[in-house]
C-alpha positions in Angstrom: -72.7 24.3 22.5 -71.5 27.7 23.7 -68.5 29.5 22.2 -66.7 29.6 25.6 -67.1 25.9 26.0 -65.7 25.2 22.6 -62.7 27.5 23.3 -61.9 25.9 26.7 -61.7 22.4 25.3 -60.5 23.3 21.7 -56.8 23.8 22.7 -56.5 20.3 24.4 -58.4 18.4 21.6 -56.8 19.9 18.5 -53.5 18.4 19.6 -55.0 14.9 18.9 -55.9 14.7 15.2 -57.7 11.5 14.2 -56.6 9.2 11.4 -60.2 8.1 10.9 -61.2 11.8 10.3 -58.4 12.1 7.7 -59.1 8.9 5.9 -63.0 9.3 5.9 -63.6 13.1 5.6 -60.8 15.6 5.8 -58.6 14.6 2.8 -61.6 14.4 0.3 -63.3 17.5 1.6 -60.3 19.7 2.5 -61.7 22.6 0.4 -65.1 22.5 2.2 -63.3 22.6 5.6 -60.9 25.4 4.5 -63.8 27.4 3.1 -65.9 27.1 6.2 -68.8 25.0 4.7 -67.6 22.2 7.0 -66.9 23.7 10.4 -64.6 21.7 12.8 -65.9 21.5 16.3 -63.3 19.0 17.4 -60.8 16.6 15.6 -63.8 14.2 14.9 -66.8 16.5 14.9 -67.9 18.7 12.1 -70.9 21.0 11.4 -72.5 21.7 8.0 -75.6 23.8 8.3 -78.1 21.9 10.6 -76.2 18.7 10.2 -73.4 17.3 12.5 -70.9 14.7 11.3 -69.3 12.6 14.2 -66.4 10.2 13.3 -66.1 7.4 15.9 -66.4 9.6 19.0 -66.6 13.1 20.2 -62.9 13.9 21.0 -63.9 14.9 24.4 -66.9 17.2 23.6 -69.1 17.1 26.6 -72.2 17.2 24.4 -73.3 18.0 20.8 -74.8 21.3 19.7 -78.7 21.4 19.0 -78.9 19.8 15.6 -81.5 18.7 13.0 -79.7 15.5 12.0 -76.6 13.5 12.9 -74.3 11.5 10.5 -72.2 9.0 12.3 -69.0 7.4 10.8 -67.9 4.2 12.3 -64.8 2.3 11.0 -64.5 -0.5 13.4 -66.8 -3.3 14.9 -66.3 -2.0 18.3 -68.7 -4.5 19.9 -66.8 -7.4 18.4 -63.5 -5.7 19.5 -64.5 -5.5 23.2 -65.5 -9.2 23.2 -62.3 -10.3 21.3 -59.9 -11.8 23.9 -57.2 -11.9 21.3 -56.9 -8.1 21.1 -54.5 -6.3 23.7 -56.5 -5.7 26.9 -55.6 -2.0 26.8 -57.0 -1.7 23.4 -60.3 -3.3 24.5 -60.2 -1.0 27.6 -59.9 1.9 25.2 -62.9 0.7 23.2 -64.9 0.4 26.3 -63.9 3.9 27.7 -64.5 5.7 24.3 -66.7 4.0 21.8 -68.8 1.9 24.2 -69.7 5.0 26.2 -70.8 7.2 23.2 -71.4 5.0 20.2 -74.7 3.5 21.2 -76.2 7.0 21.7 -74.6 8.3 18.5 -76.1 5.2 16.7 -79.4 5.8 18.1 -79.6 9.5 17.2 -78.0 9.2 13.8 -80.2 9.6 10.7 -77.3 8.2 8.7 -74.6 5.7 9.7 -71.6 5.6 7.4 -69.3 2.5 7.7 -66.0 1.4 6.2 -66.4 -2.2 4.9 -69.0 -4.4 3.4 -69.1 -6.4 6.6 -70.0 -3.5 8.8 -72.5 -2.5 6.1 -74.3 -5.8 6.5 -74.0 -5.7 10.3 -75.4 -2.2 10.7 -78.3 -2.8 8.3 -79.1 -5.7 10.6 -78.8 -3.7 13.7 -80.6 -0.6 12.3 -83.0 -1.7 9.5 -84.9 1.7 9.6 -81.8 3.9 9.3 -79.8 4.8 6.1 -76.6 2.9 6.2 -73.9 4.1 3.7 -70.4 2.5 2.6 -67.7 5.1 2.8 -64.5 3.9 1.3 -61.1 5.1 2.6 -58.9 7.7 0.8 -55.2 8.8 1.1 -53.4 11.6 -0.5 -52.4 10.9 -4.1 -49.0 9.2 -4.2 -46.4 10.7 -6.5 -43.4 8.6 -5.5 -41.7 5.5 -7.0 -43.4 2.0 -7.0 -41.6 -1.1 -5.8 -38.1 -1.9 -7.1 -37.5 -4.5 -9.8 -35.3 -6.4 -7.3 -37.0 -5.8 -3.9 -35.0 -5.3 -0.7 -37.1 -3.1 1.6 -39.9 -4.8 3.7 -42.2 -3.0 5.9 -44.7 -4.1 8.6 -46.5 -1.0 9.6 -49.6 -1.6 11.8 -51.4 -0.3 14.9 -51.2 -2.0 18.3 -54.6 -3.6 17.8 -52.7 -6.0 15.4 -50.4 -7.7 18.1 -52.0 -11.2 17.4 -51.4 -10.7 13.7 -47.7 -9.8 14.3 -47.2 -12.7 16.7 -48.3 -15.0 13.9 -46.0 -13.3 11.3 -43.0 -13.1 13.7 -41.5 -16.6 12.9 -41.4 -15.8 9.3 -39.6 -12.6 9.9 -37.2 -14.2 12.3 -36.0 -16.5 9.6 -35.8 -13.9 6.8 -34.0 -11.4 9.0 -31.4 -14.1 9.5 -31.3 -15.5 6.0 -31.7 -12.2 4.0 -29.0 -9.9 5.3 -29.2 -7.8 2.2 -32.9 -7.0 2.9 -33.9 -4.4 5.2 -36.9 -5.0 7.5 -38.9 -1.9 8.9 -41.3 -2.5 11.7 -43.5 -0.4 13.8 -42.7 -0.3 17.5 -46.4 -1.0 18.1 -45.4 -4.6 17.4 -43.6 -6.8 20.1 -40.2 -6.8 18.5 -37.6 -9.1 19.8 -34.8 -7.4 21.6 -32.3 -9.4 19.6 -33.5 -7.6 16.5 -32.4 -4.2 17.9 -28.8 -5.3 17.2 -29.6 -6.5 13.7 -28.2 -4.2 11.1 -31.0 -5.2 8.6 -33.9 -4.3 11.0 -35.2 -0.7 11.4 -37.8 0.1 13.9 -40.2 3.1 13.7 -41.3 4.7 16.9 -45.0 5.4 17.5 -45.8 8.9 16.2 -48.7 11.3 16.3 -51.0 10.8 13.4 -50.0 13.9 11.3 -46.4 12.9 11.7 -46.9 9.4 10.5 -49.1 10.5 7.6 -46.3 12.8 6.5 -43.5 10.2 7.3 -44.9 7.4 5.2 -45.2 9.7 2.1 -41.5 10.2 2.3 -40.7 6.5 2.5 -39.9 3.9 -0.2 -40.6 0.4 0.5 -40.9 -2.6 -1.9 -43.1 -4.9 0.0 -45.8 -4.2 2.8 -47.1 -7.0 4.9 -50.6 -7.2 6.2 -51.5 -10.5 8.1 -55.0 -10.4 9.4 -56.1 -13.4 11.3 -59.6 -14.7 11.2 -61.9 -13.3 13.8 -65.1 -11.1 13.9 -63.2 -7.9 14.7 -60.6 -8.3 11.9 -63.4 -9.4 9.5 -64.8 -5.8 9.6 -61.4 -4.1 8.7 -61.7 -1.7 5.7 -59.7 -1.5 2.5 -57.5 1.1 3.8 -54.2 -1.1 3.6 -54.8 -1.2 -0.2 -54.2 2.6 -0.2 -51.8 3.3 2.6 -48.9 1.1 1.2 -49.2 3.0 -2.1 -48.0 6.1 -0.4 -44.6 4.5 -0.2 -44.9 2.4 -3.4 -45.0 -0.9 -1.8 -46.5 -4.2 -3.1 -49.0 -5.7 -0.7 -48.8 -9.3 0.7 -52.0 -9.8 2.8 -54.2 -12.5 4.4 -56.6 -14.1 2.0 -59.5 -13.9 4.6 -59.2 -10.1 4.6 -62.3 -8.8 2.8 -60.4 -6.7 0.3 -57.8 -9.2 -0.5 -59.3 -11.7 -2.9 -60.7 -9.2 -5.3 -57.4 -7.1 -5.3 -55.5 -10.3 -5.9 -57.6 -11.5 -8.7 -56.8 -8.1 -10.5 -53.1 -8.3 -9.8 -53.0 -5.6 -7.2 -51.8 -7.6 -4.3 -51.0 -11.2 -3.1 -53.6 -12.9 -0.9 -52.1 -15.9 1.0 -53.8 -18.3 3.5 -52.5 -18.0 7.0 -49.8 -20.6 7.5 -46.3 -19.8 8.3 -45.2 -21.8 5.3 -47.4 -20.0 2.9 -46.4 -16.6 4.1 -42.7 -17.4 4.1 -42.9 -18.9 0.6 -44.9 -15.9 -0.9 -42.6 -13.4 0.7 -39.5 -15.2 -0.6 -41.2 -15.3 -4.1 -41.7 -11.5 -3.9 -38.1 -10.9 -2.9 -36.6 -13.3 -5.4 -38.8 -12.8 -8.6 -37.4 -9.8 -10.5 -40.1 -7.4 -11.3 -43.0 -9.3 -9.4 -43.5 -6.8 -6.5 -43.0 -3.8 -9.0 -45.8 -5.3 -11.1 -48.1 -5.5 -8.3 -47.5 -2.1 -7.0 -47.9 -0.5 -10.4 -51.2 -2.2 -10.9 -52.4 -1.1 -7.5 -51.5 2.5 -8.2 -53.0 2.4 -11.6 -56.3 1.1 -10.2 -56.3 3.8 -7.4 -55.6 6.6 -10.2 -58.4 5.2 -12.4 -61.1 4.9 -9.7 -60.4 8.2 -8.1 -61.3 7.4 -4.5 -61.0 11.1 -3.5 -63.7 12.0 -6.0 -65.9 9.0 -5.0 -65.8 9.7 -1.4 -66.3 13.4 -2.0 -69.6 12.6 -4.0 -70.8 10.6 -1.1 -70.3 13.5 1.3 -71.8 16.0 -1.1 -74.9 13.8 -1.6 -75.2 13.3 2.3 -74.8 17.0 2.9 -76.4 18.4 -0.2 -79.3 20.4 1.6 -76.9 21.7 4.3 -74.2 22.7 1.8 -76.7 24.7 -0.1 -78.0 26.4 3.1 -74.3 27.3 4.0 -73.6 28.6 0.5 -76.6 30.8 0.6 -75.7 32.2 4.1 -72.2 33.0 2.8 
């Protein structure tokens, strides 16, 4: 791609940073980007020697440069999403207009496909038995703030607009608790369909949609006791990553999640979260237990943070990237 083409599109594209790029590359390889070993061509496209890394889509690039090999990172089952009528139609339209237009060609050209969950790992190995398929776990910056309070009072539901169906399931639980627990504060993203009546409730806070860098900075400044992650059964949700074990740690929250989420049972078995089957009664009972049992939420959040610190996801993800890009990093280092 010519330099003039890059400069024309660069100004527009760099205003739209990508959460997937941060979670699956930028945060673990920040020094490689700062030092020029990884050259950013757009918010989701990076070059290292003769290799190109594309995360989800091209961020508007009209075409890729001439390359020796392509590493493609995909963190959603976009095929299942397009077919899933329970997702918002605008979200499915977005999948059709972005991923469905470029992903098949990127998948075809890729020498390596990196995915974000065990479900996607199995599906892509079935789709492309002759390609290298890698598991790439998510990372977040290291949390330095407090963990959940001994007596919780701040509950957060912070999810993207692709989770509308999950929030609609959860809404009756929150309706009753907003009414019955005036001493608790419930913080909800405006991506959810929040009842109008809640806007007059003193114990309900709404968070407007923010550009990705603002949200990533905002959540690190917050302090919540409980984070809610309902994830109803379905092929698109089944492929969700372990990200929601790390994101709530940024604000110190204990995690209450659906048991059918791939990451939940193992984390629950080690005391890092609560995994609950998806009935209104179960969710209400477990959330009330978290709010009423002194020290319960605090213990969960401390164990989750201790696990994250011990397993060092930044270093683990970085090792994957250094292995995948080893030859190209050597070439770049020699040239520099």
